C-alpha positions in Angstrom: 0.2 0.2 0.0 2.7 2.9 0.6 3.9 1.7 -2.7 0.7 2.5 -4.2 -0.2 5.4 -2.5 3.4 6.8 -2.5 3.4 7.5 0.9 5.1 5.5 4.4 1.9 4.9 6.2 1.6 1.4 7.1 4.8 -0.1 9.5 7.3 -2.7 7.2 9.4 -4.8 8.7 10.9 -8.3 7.7 8.8 -9.5 10.9 5.2 -11.1 10.8 2.1 -9.4 12.7 3.7 -6.4 12.0 0.5 -4.6 10.9 -1.9 -4.5 13.8 -4.8 -1.9 12.5 -6.8 -1.4 9.8 -5.1 1.5 7.8 -6.3 3.4 4.8 -4.4 5.6 2.1 -6.2 7.5 -0.2 -5.3 8.1 -3.7 -7.0 10.9 -5.6 -6.9 11.8 -9.5 -8.8 14.0 -11.4 -11.6 12.1 -11.9 -10.9 9.3 -9.2 -10.1 8.3 -5.5 -9.1 4.7 -4.7 -9.3 3.9 -0.9 -6.7 1.8 -0.1 -7.5 -0.6 3.3 -4.1 -2.4 4.7 -5.3 -5.0 7.2 -3.1 -6.9 9.3 -1.9 -10.7 8.2 -4.3 -13.4 8.4 -3.6 -15.7 11.5 -4.8 -17.9 13.8 -5.4 -15.6 16.5 -3.9 -16.6 20.1 -5.0 -13.8 23.0 -7.4 -10.6 22.4 -4.9 -8.4 20.4 -4.9 -11.0 17.8 -8.7 -11.2 18.2 -9.1 -7.6 17.2 -6.6 -7.4 14.4 -8.6 -10.3 13.0 -12.0 -7.9 13.3 -10.0 -5.6 10.6 -9.7 -8.2 8.3 -13.1 -9.2 8.8 -14.3 -5.5 8.6 -12.5 -5.7 4.7 -14.2 -9.0 3.4 -17.7 -6.9 4.6 -17.5 -3.5 2.2 -14.4 -4.1 0.6 -15.5 -3.5 -3.4 -12.1 -5.0 -5.0 -9.7 -7.6 -2.8 -6.1 -7.3 -3.4 -3.8 -10.0 -2.1 -0.4 -9.4 -1.2 1.9 -12.5 -1.5 5.1 -13.5 -2.4 7.1 -16.4 -4.2 7.2 -19.4 -1.8 4.4 -17.9 0.3 2.0 -20.6 0.3 0.8 -20.7 3.6 -3.0 -19.1 3.4 -5.8 -20.5 6.0 -8.3 -22.9 4.2 -10.9 -20.5 5.4 -10.1 -17.2 4.0 -8.9 -19.4 0.8 -12.2 -20.5 0.3 -13.6 -16.6 1.0 -11.7 -15.6 -1.8 -12.2 -18.3 -4.1 -16.0 -17.5 -3.3 -16.4 -13.8 -3.6 -18.3 -12.2 -5.7 -16.5 -8.8 -6.2 -13.2 -9.0 -8.1 -9.6 -10.6 -6.8 -6.3 -9.1 -7.9 -3.4 -11.3 -6.9 -0.3 -8.9 -6.2 2.4 -11.3 -6.6 5.5 -9.2 -5.2 9.5 -9.7 -4.4 9.7 -10.7 -7.6 12.7 -9.2 -7.6 13.8 -11.9 -5.2 13.1 -14.6 -7.5 13.8 -15.9 -11.0 11.4 -15.9 -14.4 10.3 -19.9 -14.0 9.7 -19.8 -10.5 7.7 -16.5 -11.4 5.7 -18.1 -13.9 5.5 -21.2 -12.1 4.2 -18.9 -8.6 1.8 -17.2 -11.1 0.5 -20.6 -12.4 -0.4 -22.1 -9.0 -2.3 -18.6 -8.0 -4.4 -18.6 -11.1 -4.9 -22.3 -10.2 -6.1 -21.5 -6.8 -8.0 -18.8 -7.5 -9.0 -19.2 -11.2 -11.4 -15.8 -11.0 -8.4 -14.0 -9.9 -6.4 -11.5 -12.0 -2.6 -12.1 -10.9 -0.3 -9.4 -11.9 3.5 -9.9 -10.7 5.2 -6.7 -9.2 7.8 -5.4 -7.2 6.6 -2.7 -4.5 10.4 -2.0 -3.4 11.0 -1.3 -6.9 8.0 -0.1 -8.2 7.7 -2.3 -10.9 4.2 -3.1 -12.8 2.5 -1.0 -9.6 0.6 0.7 -12.5 -0.8 -2.6 -13.9 -2.2 -2.5 -10.1 -4.3 0.5 -10.2 -5.3 0.4 -13.8 -6.8 -3.0 -13.2 -8.2 -1.5 -10.5 -9.5 1.5 -11.5 -11.4 -0.2 -14.6 -13.5 -2.7 -12.0 -14.1 -0.1 -9.2 -17.7 1.1 -8.6 -18.5 4.4 -9.9 -19.9 6.4 -7.0 -19.0 9.9 -4.7 -15.9 10.7 -3.3 -15.6 9.5 0.5 -13.0 11.7 1.3 -11.8 15.3 0.4 -9.5 15.5 -2.6 -6.4 16.5 -0.1 -7.0 13.6 2.6 -3.8 11.0 2.5 -5.2 9.2 5.3 -8.1 8.7 7.7 -5.2 8.2 11.1 -4.5 11.2 13.0 -0.7 12.2 13.2 -0.5 10.8 16.6 -1.4 7.2 15.5 1.6 7.4 12.6 4.2 8.7 15.1 3.6 6.1 17.9 3.4 3.4 14.7 7.2 4.9 13.6 8.3 3.9 17.3 6.4 1.0 17.1 8.8 0.4 13.6 11.9 0.8 15.5 11.3 -1.1 18.1 10.6 -4.2 15.7 13.6 -3.7 13.7 16.1 -3.6 17.0 14.8 -6.7 19.1 14.2 -9.7 18.1 12.3 -12.6 19.5 8.9 -12.0 21.8 9.5 -8.5 22.9 8.7 -6.3 20.0 5.0 -8.2 20.3 4.5 -7.3 23.8 5.4 -3.7 23.2 2.6 -1.3 22.3 3.6 2.8 21.9 0.8 5.5 23.4 1.8 8.8 22.8 0.4 11.3 26.1 1.4 14.5 25.0 2.1 16.1 21.3 2.8 19.7 20.9 3.2 21.5 17.8 4.5 24.2 17.0 6.3 26.1 13.8 9.6 24.9 14.3 9.8 22.3 16.6 7.3 19.9 17.3 7.7 18.1 20.8 6.1 14.4 21.7 5.8 12.4 24.9 5.5 8.8 24.0 5.2 5.8 26.5 5.9 2.0 25.3 3.6 -0.8 27.2 5.3 -4.1 27.7 3.8 -6.9 29.9 6.9 -7.9 32.1 9.7 -6.4 34.1 12.5 -8.6 32.1 11.3 -7.2 29.2 11.3 -3.1 30.1 15.2 -4.2 31.2 15.7 -5.7 27.3 14.2 -2.6 26.0 16.6 -0.2 28.3 19.4 -1.9 27.3 22.8 -1.4 29.7 22.0 2.1 31.0 19.5 2.8 29.1 21.9 2.8 25.6 19.5 0.9 23.6 16.3 2.3 24.2 18.4 5.8 23.3 19.1 4.4 20.1 15.8 3.6 19.0 14.3 6.7 20.0 17.0 8.5 18.3 15.9 6.5 14.9 12.6 7.2 15.8 12.5 10.7 15.9 14.5 11.0 12.3 11.6 9.1 11.6 9.4 11.4 12.8 11.2 14.4 11.2 11.2 12.8 7.9 7.5 12.2 8.0 6.4 15.7 9.3 9.0 17.4 7.9 10.5 19.5 10.9 12.2 19.2 14.1 10.9 16.8 16.8 11.7 16.3 20.5 11.3 13.2 21.6 10.9 12.1 25.4 10.3 8.3 25.4 9.4 6.3 29.1 8.8 2.3 29.2 6.1 0.7 31.4 4.6 -2.2 32.6 1.1 -2.9 31.5 0.9 -6.7 32.7 -1.8 -8.6 30.5 -2.7 -5.6 28.4 -2.9 -8.1 24.8 -5.8 -9.7 27.0 -7.6 -7.2 28.5 -9.9 -5.3 26.4 -10.3 -2.1 28.2 -6.3 -1.2 27.4 -7.0 -2.7 23.7 -9.9 0.0 23.8 -7.6 2.6 25.2 -5.2 1.4 22.4 -7.5 2.0 19.6 -8.2 -1.4 19.0 -11.4 -2.9 17.7 -12.8 -5.0 20.5 
């Protein structure tokens, strides 16, 4: 979606389950408006947070005019229920076979044939989001099959999420990149204060973890680890808002927040 919209709206890392919310990316042309809805990856939920994530996927199934199913060579482990729903879809399905730059021509052809066999009514398009290859073919196909209607958003809107959301997502993205194993999945970032000024934005963020041991890992020796993460996040936020930023980050333990509906609602999840 980032490549199609032209802005970094969704967190990108090599780790699974990076996206937690449903994020809209709005593309406006002279006579069209495409609203991309980026959902979390499809998984079998193990706790309340993941159930909330799958609620966003369900919402997309309920209101999408086209399904854009993104996969990559060698990635064939799709839930049978999801596959069945795509096979029986009454709206068009597009399979975007991403990361083709990491495969050879015979491998790409084989993957395209596989997905065409799995979803015979779909349109399979090989792309490379990283190198912006064949993205026009995707958007052209979407424009051809999207229904006509009045625009849902004004021409100057890019997304439905506020600036605080993207700030917290940038910080969480740096946590995903910097730490290993279960640490990133135990973290949630909340922006407790955001003061905008012409020359400098002042941001206060809290990183919540589930255990004291996770807090110590986040901090690192003499707090050096979290300082590096905060510095990297600050630079990303500055690039996003196009101005200088002062970022203050603290860490707190909030036991079992991933299974607590009250906490999940507080963090903006649909439970």
